[in-house]
C-alpha positions, 0 to 999 in steps of 0.5 A, spaced: 313 736 719 308 736 724 309 732 730 304 729 734 306 728 741 300 726 744 294 722 742 287 722 745 282 717 743 275 715 744 272 708 746 266 705 742 267 705 735 274 707 735 277 702 740 272 697 741 265 695 737 259 699 739 255 692 740 259 691 746 256 697 749 249 697 746 248 689 747 252 688 753 254 694 758 247 697 757 243 692 758 247 690 764 246 696 768 239 697 765 237 691 769 241 692 775 240 700 776 234 699 780 236 694 786 243 698 785 240 705 787 235 701 793 241 698 796 246 703 795 242 710 794 244 712 802 252 712 799 254 719 799 256 718 791 250 715 789 246 720 792 250 726 789 249 723 782 242 721 784 241 729 785 245 731 779 240 727 775 234 731 778 237 737 777 239 736 770 232 734 769 229 740 772 225 735 777 224 740 783 221 734 787 222 727 785 221 720 789 227 715 788 222 711 784 221 717 779 229 718 779 230 710 777 224 711 772 228 717 769 235 713 769 232 707 765 229 712 760 236 716 759 238 709 758 234 707 753 235 714 749 242 713 750 243 720 753 249 722 754 249 724 762 255 725 766 250 723 772 247 717 769 254 715 766 257 716 773 252 710 776 252 706 770 260 706 771 259 704 779 254 698 776 259 695 771 265 696 776 261 690 779 260 686 773 268 687 770 270 685 778 266 679 778 268 676 771 261 677 768 265 680 762 270 682 759 270 689 754 271 688 747 277 691 744 279 691 736 285 686 735 290 691 733 289 696 738 293 694 744 299 692 740 298 699 737 297 703 743 303 700 746 308 701 740 306 709 741 307 709 748 314 705 747 315 711 741 314 716 747 307 719 745 302 721 751 296 717 750 289 719 753 282 717 753 276 722 752 269 718 751 262 720 754 263 714 759 265 716 766 272 716 768 272 710 772 268 707 767 273 708 762 279 705 767 274 699 768 274 698 760 282 699 759 284 694 766 278 689 764 279 687 756 280 682 752 287 684 751 289 685 758 291 691 763 292 697 758 291 702 764 299 703 765 299 706 757 294 712 759 296 718 762 290 721 763 282 720 761 276 725 761 269 725 760 263 729 760 265 733 765 270 737 762 265 738 756 261 736 751 264 732 746 262 736 740 264 743 743 270 745 741 272 748 748 272 741 751 278 740 747 282 746 748 280 744 756 284 738 755 289 741 751 290 746 757 290 740 762 295 736 759 299 742 757 300 740 750 299 745 744 293 743 740 297 742 734 301 737 737 295 733 738 291 727 735 284 725 736 282 719 734 273 718 734 268 714 729 264 720 730 265 726 725 261 732 729 266 730 735 272 731 729 269 737 727 269 740 734 277 737 736 279 740 729 276 747 730 280 747 737 286 746 733 287 738 733 289 734 728 284 728 727 283 721 725 276 719 723 275 711 725 271 707 719 271 700 720 268 695 716 263 694 713 262 701 714 265 706 708 267 713 708 264 718 704 266 721 698 270 728 700 271 726 708 273 732 712 278 729 716 283 723 714 280 716 714 283 710 717 280 703 718 284 700 723 289 703 728 295 700 724 293 705 718 295 711 723 302 714 722 302 719 727 
């Protein structure tokens, strides 16, 4: 019998609705990004990520306005840029702390996470959003502060989510054999990569979406159906 000792979960489309990220968080950051960079652009952390964005875009010389326009375009493209995600996370922090919104979470998720943790499973998050943004999400959500349940967080600084090597790094970081780790996501290509690294996988396909006729991964319609 397979012994699952750790669960690594995605966020968007897995623990929480895609619409919250696309319709609330993205527009919030897009609207405030120009003013945020103008007023916070001299802070070392912000300067670091603006520089990283320029390097990623291969811009040899760029004005602050050039970088702002680049980041706005990346938001529209939903680019999985570590620099963009870090800057978005800083903006979202202000919104969470001001009470402008609370993160959506599917109804059964909080209870299931608490149950898994009570059973001794170690819980982790792996998302394209920055680690600080992930922590904010699980601290300021509709179910209350869930951050004490998680042992760690991983973002794209670990590596792209569709590459097997990223999952090998996660297994090494948490000190667990891949065969004892379950990865949950709504994205088939991410699950393929995790599976290639030796992880067990769970494909969250929530209603009204339907699974393909012959799915390559175990399919679950909600967290209650998962029995690790």
